[in-house]
C-alpha positions as CSV (number, residue, x, y, z in Angstrom):
1,X,-10.3,2.5,-7.0
2,X,-7.3,4.3,-8.3
3,X,-6.4,7.6,-6.6
4,X,-4.1,10.3,-7.9
5,X,-2.1,12.2,-5.2
6,X,-0.4,15.5,-6.1
7,X,1.2,18.2,-4.1
8,X,2.4,21.8,-4.3
9,X,4.9,23.6,-2.1
10,X,3.6,26.9,-0.9
11,X,5.8,29.8,0.2
12,X,4.8,32.0,3.2
13,X,3.5,34.7,0.9
14,X,-0.2,35.8,0.5
15,X,0.3,35.7,-3.3
16,X,0.7,32.0,-3.0
17,X,-3.0,31.6,-2.3
18,X,-4.0,32.5,-5.8
19,X,-1.3,30.2,-7.2
20,X,-2.6,27.4,-5.1
21,X,-6.2,27.9,-6.4
22,X,-5.0,27.9,-10.0
23,X,-2.9,24.8,-9.4
24,X,-5.8,23.0,-7.7
25,X,-8.3,24.0,-10.4
26,X,-6.0,22.5,-13.1
27,X,-5.5,19.3,-11.1
28,X,-9.3,18.9,-10.7
29,X,-9.8,19.4,-14.4
30,X,-7.1,16.8,-15.1
31,X,-8.9,14.3,-13.0
32,X,-12.2,14.9,-14.9
33,X,-13.9,17.2,-12.3
34,X,-15.2,20.1,-14.4
35,X,-14.7,23.7,-13.3
36,X,-18.5,24.1,-13.4
37,X,-19.2,21.3,-10.9
38,X,-20.1,22.5,-7.5
39,X,-17.6,20.0,-6.1
40,X,-14.8,21.9,-7.9
41,X,-16.0,25.2,-6.6
42,X,-16.1,23.9,-3.1
43,X,-12.7,22.3,-3.3
44,X,-11.2,25.6,-4.6
45,X,-12.8,27.6,-1.8
46,X,-11.4,25.1,0.8
47,X,-8.0,25.3,-0.8
48,X,-8.2,29.1,-0.5
49,X,-9.2,29.0,3.2
50,X,-6.6,26.4,4.3
51,X,-3.7,27.8,2.4
52,X,-4.6,31.3,3.6
53,X,-4.6,30.0,7.2
54,X,-1.2,28.4,6.7
55,X,0.3,31.5,5.1
56,X,-1.2,34.1,7.4
57,X,-1.1,32.3,10.8
58,X,2.2,30.4,10.6
59,X,4.6,32.4,8.5
60,X,6.1,29.1,7.4
61,X,6.2,27.3,4.1
62,X,3.4,24.7,3.6
63,X,2.5,21.8,1.4
64,X,-0.8,21.5,-0.3
65,X,-1.8,17.9,-1.2
66,X,-4.8,16.7,-3.2
67,X,-6.0,13.1,-3.4
68,X,-8.3,12.8,-6.5
69,X,-10.4,10.0,-7.9
70,X,-8.7,8.2,-10.8
71,X,-12.0,7.6,-12.7
72,X,-14.1,10.7,-13.0
73,X,-17.6,9.1,-13.2
74,X,-17.4,7.0,-10.1
75,X,-18.4,7.8,-6.6
76,X,-15.2,8.9,-4.8
77,X,-13.7,11.2,-2.2
78,X,-11.6,14.2,-2.8
79,X,-9.1,14.8,0.0
80,X,-7.3,18.1,0.6
81,X,-4.5,18.5,3.1
82,X,-2.3,21.5,4.0
83,X,0.8,20.6,6.1
84,X,2.9,23.3,7.7
85,X,5.8,23.5,10.2
86,X,3.8,25.2,13.0
87,X,2.7,23.1,16.0
88,X,0.0,25.6,16.9
89,X,-3.4,23.9,16.7
90,X,-6.1,25.4,14.4
91,X,-8.7,27.1,16.5
92,X,-12.1,27.9,15.1
93,X,-13.1,31.5,16.1
94,X,-16.5,33.2,16.6
95,X,-16.2,36.2,14.2
96,X,-18.5,39.1,14.8
97,X,-20.5,40.7,12.0
98,X,-17.9,43.4,11.4
99,X,-14.8,41.1,11.6
100,X,-12.8,40.9,8.5
101,X,-11.5,37.4,9.3
102,X,-12.1,34.4,11.6
103,X,-14.6,32.5,9.4
104,X,-12.2,30.1,7.6
105,X,-12.6,27.0,9.8
106,X,-16.3,27.6,10.1
107,X,-16.5,27.5,6.3
108,X,-14.4,24.3,6.2
109,X,-16.7,22.8,8.9
110,X,-19.8,23.7,6.9
111,X,-18.6,22.7,3.5
112,X,-16.5,19.6,4.0
113,X,-18.0,16.2,4.7
114,X,-15.2,15.5,7.2
115,X,-12.3,17.6,8.4
116,X,-9.7,17.5,11.1
117,X,-6.0,17.9,11.9
118,X,-3.2,15.9,13.4
119,X,0.4,16.5,14.4
120,X,2.8,15.8,11.5
121,X,6.5,15.6,12.5
122,X,7.5,19.0,13.7
123,X,4.3,20.6,12.4
124,X,0.7,19.7,11.7
125,X,-1.6,18.6,8.8
126,X,-5.1,20.0,8.4
127,X,-7.3,17.9,6.1
128,X,-10.8,17.8,4.8
129,X,-12.7,15.5,2.5
130,X,-15.6,15.9,0.1
131,X,-17.6,13.0,-1.2
132,X,-18.4,12.9,-4.9
133,X,-21.3,10.8,-5.9
134,X,-22.4,9.3,-9.1
135,X,-24.4,11.9,-11.0
136,X,-28.2,11.0,-11.2
137,X,-29.1,8.8,-14.1
138,X,-25.7,7.0,-14.3
139,X,-26.1,3.3,-13.5
140,X,-22.5,2.5,-12.6
141,X,-23.3,2.1,-8.9
142,X,-26.5,0.9,-7.2
143,X,-26.2,3.5,-4.5
144,X,-24.0,6.5,-4.5
145,X,-21.7,7.1,-1.5
146,X,-22.6,3.8,0.1
147,X,-25.9,4.8,1.6
148,X,-29.2,3.0,1.0
149,X,-31.0,5.9,-0.5
150,X,-28.6,8.7,-1.3
151,X,-29.7,12.2,-2.0
152,X,-27.5,13.7,-4.8
153,X,-27.5,17.5,-5.3
154,X,-25.2,18.9,-8.0
155,X,-22.5,16.3,-7.4
156,X,-22.4,16.6,-3.6
157,X,-23.7,14.0,-1.2
158,X,-26.0,14.7,1.6
159,X,-27.1,12.1,4.2
160,X,-30.5,12.6,5.9
161,X,-30.1,12.1,9.6
């Protein structure tokens, strides 16, 4: 499968978060993932969370990378990475009801199929992946996302455990 990898340099300025969302939205559309797909909405929310974390918590420039499927109709994985120059590990927090922040990594954990982080040179890279399954009714693959009996809900894959 062909994968398109694109990246955007992000300055340590909160206004960059909106620019990163617009950039990601246009790259998703260019790869055939429509703005009305729940996958696109989820990717944009995750871009917003991870870029915000990089801008707010590190004060350093960052790089946003997207790995997108080359053929829109096939089952594939969208990967999102944000690399920054801070060595400080991401720490999920337990935000209280009245807290105005602290929910970003919980959102990433709840929305992404997989996520993690690793050291990257003098900094770190936080990544997450979302699986995109073949829409119901398309016969291009016998099973979506490699499972025996996949459940497909608005373009996102869920595995019954």
